[in-house]
N, C-alpha and C positions, 0 to 999 in steps of 0.2 A: 466268477472268482474275482475278476478285477473290480467289479462293482462292490462286492464284499470288502475288499481291501480299502477302497476309496471311502466306504462308510466308516470303516474303522479308523481311518486316517482323519476323517472329518470329525468323529466323535472325540478322538484324541486331542485335536486342535481346539475344539470347544472346551474340553476338560482343562486344557492348559490355560485357556482364556479365563476360566473360572479361578484358577490359582493366581493369575496376574490380578484379578479383581480382589481376590482375598487378601493378597500381600498389599495391594494398594490401599485397601480399607484399614490395614494395620497401622498405617501412619496416623489416621484419625483416631483410632482407639488409644494409640499412645499419647497423642496430643491432648485428648480429654483426660486421661489418667494423671498427667502431669499437673492438672489442677489440684489433685488431692494427695499425691503421694511422691516421695523423692525418686528421681530417676534410677538411683542405685537399688532401690527396693523393687522397682519394676523389674529389674533384671533378675534379681534374687527370685522373685515369685514366678516370673515367666519361665525361666530356664529350670527351675526346680521342678515345676509342674510338667514341663515338656519332657525332662529326663525321666521322671517317674513313670509317666504315661507310655513313653516309648519303650522303656524297660519292660513294662507289663505286656504290651501288645507284642513285642519281640523277645519275650523271655527266653524261648528255646535257644535263640542265638545269643542273647546277652549273657546267659549262664556259663558260656564258654570263653568269656573274656579272659585275656592273658595280661600279664604284667606289661608286655610290650604294647599291647592295645591301650592300656591306660596311660602309658607314656606318651604314645603318639596322639591320642585323643586330648590329652592335656595340653599338648603344644598347640594343637588346632584350637582348643578352647581358649588359650591366651589371646589369640587373634580375634576370635569371636567376641570375647569379652571386651577387648579394647575397642573393637569396632562399634559394638552396641552401646558401650559406655559413652563414647564421643558423639555418637548419633543421637542417643536419647537426651543427653544434656543439651546438645546443640539445638534439639527441637524446641527447647524452652525459649530460645532466643532467635528463632527464624520461623518462616511459614512452612506448612507442609509442602506447597507447591515447589518451593526452591529446594527443600531437602530431598524430596523424592527424585528429583533430576540430578542434583549434585552427587548424591549417594550412588546413583546408577553409573556415574562415570568410572566406577572402579573397573568395569568391563573393558575400558580402553587402557587402563593402567597395567592390567595384567601382562600383555606381551612385553612391556618395557621392563617390568620387574624380572621377568624370564631372561631378558637380554642381559641385565645386570648380573644375574645369577649363573646363567649358562653360556653367555656370549653368543647366543642364538639371536641374530638381529630380526626385528619384526619386519614383515613385508610392507609394501607400498600402502596397503590398505590400513595397516597399523598406524603408520605416520599420518595419512589423511585423517584418520579417526582422531588422533591426538591433537591436530591443529583444530579440527572442528570442535572438539570437546573443550579445548582451551578458550576458544571463542565464546561457546555457548555458556560455560561455567562463569566466564567473565561478565556476560550479560546478566546472568542470574544473580550474582553475588556482588559485583562492584556498585557501590553507592555513588552518588553524584560527586562526592569528594574523593573518589577513587580509593575509598578505604573499604575494607571487609568487615562485616559484623561478626561478632563473637560466634553466633550460631552457624553462620556460613563457614567460618574458619574451621570449626569443630567438625562440621559435616564433610569438608574437604579431607580432613585428617582421617575421619572414619572411612572414607572411600578408599584411602591408602590401605588401611587395616583390612578392609574387605578383600581387596585385591591379594594382600598377603594370605588371607584366610583361604582364598580360592587355590592359590599355589600350594599351601600346606595340605589341603585336602587331596589335590591331585597327586601330590608326592606320596602321602601316606596310605592312600586307598589302593596302591599297587600291591601292597603286601598285608593289608588289614581288611576286614569285613567292614564296609561303609556304614552299615546299620549300627554295629557296635561303636564305631567311631563317632557317629552323630549322638548317640546316647551319652558316651563319655565326654565329649566336647560341651554338651549342654550342662552336664553335672559339674564339669570343671569351671565353666563360666558362672554357674550359680555360686560355687564355693568362692571363687575369686570376688564376686560381687559382694558376698556376705563378709569377706575378710575386710574389704575396703570400708563397708558400712560400719562394722564394729571397731576398727582401727581409728576411723575418723569420727566415731560416735555420731553418725548421722541420724537426725531425727526422721523417722519413718513417714510421718504425716498421718492422715486420717483414713482408716479402712471403712469402706461403705459398700453398699450393694453394687454401685457403679464400678468400683475397683475390682470387686469380685468377678463381675461379669467380664470385665476388660481382660483380666489375667486369664480366665477360662477361655475366652475368645482366642487370645494370642497363643495360648498353649494348645487348645484342642483344634480350633479351626485353622488358624493361620500357620501352626507348626505340624501337628500331627495329621490332620485331614489333608492339608495342602501337599505335605511331603508325600503322603500315600498316593494321591491322585497324580502328582508329577511322575513318581516312579513307575506307575502303571501305564500312563498316557505315552510316556517317551518311547515305549516299546513299539508304538503303532504309528509313529510319525517321524519325520526327519529331524536332524539336529538343527537344520536351518529354520524350519518351522518353530521348533522349541525356542530358539534364541529370539526370533522376532516376536513371538507371542508373549514370552516372559518378560521382554523388555518393556512391554506395555504396562507393567506394574507402576512405573513412574507417571505414566499418563493417567491411569486410574486414581493414583494417589492425589494428583493435582486436581482431577476432576471432582473428586469427593470433597477435597478441601474448599472448592469454590461452591459447591452445592450444599454442603452440610456445615461448614464452618463460616461461610460468608467471606472467605479470603478474596482480596482483590486480585484479579488476573489481568495485568497490564500487558500492552503490546510488546514492551521489552521483555516481559517475563515469558510471553508466548514465543517469541523468537528464540529466546535463550533455551527453552525447553525443546522446541523443534530441532534446533542445531544439535543439542545433546542427544536427542533420540536418533537423529540420522548418524551421528558419530557412533552410537551404540550398535546400530543395524550394520554399519560399515565394518566395525571391529568384529562382530559376531559372525556375519554371514558373507562378507566380502561381496555382496550383491549377486551371489551365485544363483539366486532364484530369477534373475532377469535374463540369464543366458539361455540360448535356445536349446542346448543340449541337456538342460535341467527341466 
């Protein structure tokens, strides 16, 4: 029985590693798509496709959507839209390696936003993670003149919005079906993106086979398939394993950027990435996996 459980746990961990690889590769797909199409239309296409596909797959649950679900999902969708808007535009002006790790710093921000909202003070691990994250992001983003590039600045803002997004999800999923909320937040993000595109008369850019492939990859593989794998795999492994493995998304994002895009990976960038990764693991796991009783 124990052997069977261990096998399931191993398969679950490997499945989550695949999710981290898929999400890490998403940075590369978006970076390439930015050569042909405006960032706002990447969001329109990505979230529209994701919402439609998920609604079809989970139609039995989605057809029971209420007005309260729509309201809650739309609020979450605002944060999702703002996070991806600043992230996608930011990626035009920074490297994938930097963005992958700066974005991941949202994990460290969440406890402090909770503190501001609920007066619940983070534990010592939260403060250690924050200090490490501050140092790591500084190494990643500060230029020799101590200035921060537009891309890195936007990515920092996107990390704040992702942290808000996580808090909004946790708040609303207590009383709403998470699947329904996911579909609605995708649809809301698509609508908000389209409104911005139309109001500011943004030129879409050129549609080609590469863009079609990119959008299908982001919607089907990076969203629908990864979402499904994660939800099944998490049933058979611990939250600690899940947190550590999914934090590898930023590592794979950087690895792919070096291998596929030829981005330079300097010693400064390496140490910045390493420190942010340690900060993320500290915030997510409190190093519980090192204790004897675990």
